[in-house]
N, C-alpha and C positions, 0 to 999 in steps of 0.2 A: 191653576190656570191661571191665565196672563191679566185677567181683567174679571169684575163681577158680569156674572148672568143671570138666568131668571133659573130657578129652577127646574119649569118644563124643561128650555131650551137645556139643559146641564143631564137631566136625564136623559134627552134624546141620544145628545152626546154620548155618555154610557152607556146606554143601548148598544152605541153603532161599537164601544168595544173601545170608545177612550181612557184610559186606565186615571188619567187627572181629575177628568170626570164624573169616573166613579168615587173618587177618593171622597170629591164633593159632593157628591149624592150622599153619600157615605154621612159625612158632617152637619151636611141639613137634615136629613132627615133623625138621626141620630140626637139634634137637638128640639126636633118637632117631637121628641117621646115615641118615634116608631123604631122600636130597638131593630127588633128580628129584620126587616127589611133593611135597615141600617147595617147590620151586618154581612148581610146579603153581600151588598155595593164594596161593602171594607174589605170581605175574603177573595172579591177580585179585584180589587185594587192591588191587595197584597201580594197576589199572582202573578200580578206581572209586573214585582218588583217598582212598586212607589216606596217608596221609601218610610215617608211618614203614615203611609197606609202600613205599613209591616207594625214599624214601631208601636202603634196605637194598637193593631191586633194583641202583639202580642204583651205587653200592657193590660188590655183586656182575660187576655190566658190567665194572667199574673194574679187580676183580681179578680175573678172570676164571679161577676156580677153578673153583667150581661150576656156569657155566654160559660160554659162550665170551666174549672179552673186546670189548668193545661200544661203545668212547667215543662215539657222534656218538648213541648211544641215549640213555646218561648222561650227555649234555651235556642234549636231550630232554626229558629228566625234568626234573633238577635247576633249569635257566634259569626255570622259572614260580617254582620252589620260594622261587629266592633273597632275593626279596623281603622274606619275611617269617620263612622259617628260615635261623636261623646255620652249621645241621651243612651244609645245603646249598652253603652259602658258602667251607662247609671241606673238603667233596669237590669244590666246582669247583678252588679254589684247588691242591690237590691234585693234579687231572685237568689243567689245566695248566703246573702249575710243577716236578712231579716228576719228576725225569731218566727214572723206569725206566718211565714213560708217554708218552714218547719225541714229547709235541705241544711241549715247548720252551719256552712263553710265559709265563716267570717273571713278567714285570711283568702281565699280565692274571692270574696267579697271586697274585701279593699283592696288587693292587688287589680279588679276592674274599677275602683274607684280612682287609684290612681294611674293610669290609661286615660280613664277619663279627664283627670288634673291635669295631664301631663299634653291634654290636646286643648288649654286652656279652658277649663269649666271651673267658674271661680268660685261655685259653691263646693266642688268636689275639694278645690285649692283649699278652700275655708274647713270643709271638713278633719283632712288630713291634718291639718295646723294642730286644731285642737283635739284629737287623737294624740297629738305627741305632745300637746302638752298634759295630760293627763299621764304621761307614761315618760316624763321628764326628760325629751329628747328635745334637751333646748339647740341643737345643729339643725332642726329641722323646723324649728316654728317662726321663726320673721323670715327666713325666706319664700314660705309656704304662704304666708300670710301677706306678703308685699305682694307675690305673686297676684295672690285675690282681689287685692286692693287696687291694682293698677288694670284690676279688669271690672274696675266698677262696684266690688262687690262691699255695702255698707256696713255689717256688718266684721268682717276681716279689715276695714279701717278700723275700725275703732278699736277688735283690738288690737294692730296692730300700734296703733298710740298707746294703748296702756303696757305694752311689754314698751317701748321708748322711754314715757313717760317713769314707771315704775320699776325697772330693771329686769323685763323677764324675758330669760333668754336671752343674755347680754348686757353688757352695760347701760345704767340710763344717757339717754340722749335728748333733755326735754325739747332743745330744739326742733328734733326730727315728729315729736311729740305734737307742737306744737302745730307745725305746718300741716300734719295730718287732720289736726282738730279743726283747722280755721279754715282746710281746703274746703268745706258744707260734706265733702264722703258719705259722712254716718250722721249728718244732721237730725236726719229723721227717724234717729232711734231714739230710746226711752231714755239709753242712760248715758247718751252722748252730751246733754246737756251739763249731767255736775260733772263730766269731764273736762268742760269747755271753762267750766268756773275755777274750776281746780288749776288749768291751768293760765287764765287772764291774767296772771301780776307778771307772765313770763313777757321778753320780749320778744318785737316780730321774727321768725327767722332768716339768717341769710343766703342761706341755700334749702332746695327740697332733696329730701330723704336720696339716698342713692339707693337706685334697682339692686335688690340683692339675687343673686344667682344661688335658682334650687339646685341642689345636689340630686338626681335623679337617682344614680347606682345607689346612694343610701336610706333613698327612700324606699326603694326596693326591696335593701336587707333589712331595714327596719317595719316590714311589714305583719309579719310572723308578731314582732313584737306588738306591735298598735294592735292588732286584731285580738292578742289576748285580754284575758280579765283584769280592770283594774286594780292595781295593789291595793289590798287593803291592809289599814293598820291595828295592829292589836283592840282587840273593841272593851271599853270598860263595864261591868256589869254593875247595874244602876237598882235593882231588883232582881229578886228573884222568880216572885209569884205571885203575877205574873210577871215572867222575863222583860226585862226594861234593858237595851244596851245603848253603847254611845260609840260612835268610829269618829275618831276626830281629822277633820283636814282631807275628806276622802277623794272629794274633786275640787278640780284646780278651779280660783277666780273664776280666770279667760273664759272656762264651759258654763260657769254659775252666769256670767254676767250677759254669755250670749243667750241661754235659756228665759231670764229676765226680758230682754230685746225682744225676743219669737213671743212671747207672752202677753205684753206690756199692752198692746195695740186689739187684743182682743178676750181680755178678760171682763166677765158681766155679773151682776150680783150675784153671791153663791142662793145657792136653794136646800133646800133636806127634804129627804124622803118623808112623809109620815107613813111610822112605823107601823099604824093600823090598815091604811087605806091603801099605803102604797101611792097617793099621790106628790109626785115634785113641787113642791112652793117655796116662798121665800118666808123666812121666817126672821122673827128679833134674835132667837136663839143663834143663829148667826150671819155675821153682817158683813162678812169679809166679801171681795171678786173672787170671781178665780175662772180657768177653759181647763176644760179637758182637752187633751187632744188628741187628735182624730191619726190614725194610721197613715194617711197620707201628708201628715203632719211630722212624721217621723223623719229623724237623715240619721247616719250610723255613727254620732255621736251620742243623739239619744236612745241609740240601742246600746250602746258602751253602755249609759248609765243603768235602761236595764238589766242588765246584764251583770252588773256589778250590784243590785239591790237583788237579783235574784243569789247571788252568792252568797249574800248578807243572810236571807231568807233561811236558804237551803232548799227552798224550792223551785222548780222551772220556772223560765222565764211566762210561759202562757199561763201560767197558775193571776200573773197578774191583770189590776183591771188598767183602763189606761190612766196613764197619766195624769194628773194634775198639777197646776200652777196656785200659787194661792195668792192675792197681796192683801195686807192688812193697815188700810189708813188710820191713820191715830184716830181713838175711840174704838175702832171696832175689833172683833173680837168671835170666838165660835164660843157656847159657853159649855159645862159639863155634859161630855154627849160619850158613848161608848160606841162604837166601828163596827160590832156584831152586830146583826141581825138576830130580832125580836125570831122567838124560838112558833113563838103561834100567829095564827091570824093570816087570811088568806095572803097580804102581800108580801111575809114573811115566805112561805113556802113557795110561791114566784121566786123570790129573789133567790133561795136555797137550792130550786135548782138548774140554776143557770149558774155554776160554779163553785155551790155549795157555801160553806160559812165564810165572811172576811175574818181570815186564822190570824193573821200575820198585818202590821202594819209599817212603813217604812216612809220618815220624813226626812227631807234632805234641804238643810239653811240652805239660802238663797244668799242672803246679805246680812249684817250682822250693822247696821248703822241707823237704831233705832233704838229706843227706851221702853219697857216695859215688854207685852209680846210673848210671856214664856208660856212655854209651857209644861202645864201643870196637872197632877194626877192628885187630886185631892183626896182619895180615902188614906193615899201611901204616902201624903204630906212631903211630900218630892214633886220639885218647880228645877227646870232645866229650862236654861239660857244658851241655846245651840249657838255656835261660832258658824261663820261663813265657810263651806263645807262639810260641815259635820252630818254625819247621819244618827236619828234616832230609832232604832228598832225596838218593838216591841209587839208581845203572842196580846193577844184577841180574847183565846178561848183558854180553858181550862183544862186540867190531864181528863176530865172523865168528854170533851168536844163541846160542851157547851159555853155557854158567852163567863168571861170572869168580870164579876160586877168591879175589881179592881179597877180594870185598864179603863175606869171611869177617868177620863182627860178632859182637858181644855185650851183653848190657845186665848189666855188671857187678851184684857185689854190692852193696844197698842199706846204707851205714854209719850211718845215724841217720835219723828219720823217713818215709816213706810219696812213692811215687814213682806218680804217674799219667801218663799216655802213650796219644796215641791212635795207632793204628796201622795203614795202606793199603796194601798187598798192589795192584801195579795189571800187569793180563795184558798181555801183548803184541795179544792179539786180544780181540774181547767175548767178556762173562763173562756166559754167558746166566740164571746165575738172579738178575743183579740187574734182570732185565726182572721178575720180578716183585712186586708192589705191596702 
């Protein structure tokens, strides 16, 4: 609607059949918490081909919270819009590619993501670029990042500056890195300051970086590769029982930086779950900060990491709890603890009923510019200092299915710098909350 009007006026217009008013009334009622009435007006507006209403309704069918999940109806609404609406392609990409929706067609999902990217969606361009980095498709990396950065995407600008500074995906071009860094595009990102400091001694650039053309036929041909599982290097077995393995350099640094920049403004003081009462509270044994990434904070790059972890664990992605990103500053630690649930008590029974035991743990080391901060297994006299991009995988249960006491481990205090870590607990059964989208 062209101007702000009262809800009463909008409601009168909606009852008279004005489809834009019907959508406006639906939005107002949703904000007021009147969900059933909001859905009634939303359906009317969508039936009159109000595109924002159609997109909103399709998202609600995918979500399954305000109304029952119906992926077929969502598809039927979104497919005709995909020719002109980037948002329709983004929703179809998630519908097909995200594990929570259980369609399991990641290749089709990325084809819709590429369609949104070709329409100029900066986030889609960046996600394709980072997936290209995961699969070493250097021919696609810089052009996709450049296209996203020119559309104002700060993470893409930071990643492109790193590519030019470090020679990722082509020859080093420090002048181009300086130009992007000093443009201010990525200034609000957590890691941007360290790159600015690294580039500070360099002279001012004489010219702006050139615009790079995206080879869209090459992108289309690469989709199957980008949708495949991230290649895994041979694992090093560090201990047999409990089984502990390390896989070196699995995830590309550009992706690791993107995860840190996503999490940095969201992290809060970490808490523990009291094994006896189930109470969640701060405790001196765990002094780090962390964020648990909710389903709507996921993108196709995080989904690729999820699938990578699934391949490492040998269990389906939906057995995993939500990704946690942890930050340890100097002096912070997680004292010796086990990840499995106590097998007795009301709190344990509630946890075990919601997906079974925490059978396995996977850690992804996001950086390495710190001292201390090792992962220690004190009963095994095993100390691990992960390098950037390494995965550490260990089992928490013994052969009888009970907690393996030798899986006791700690995040030792950071002596200098700051440690970033991605953590994933994996249940013995499907974890029902993961079905949320």
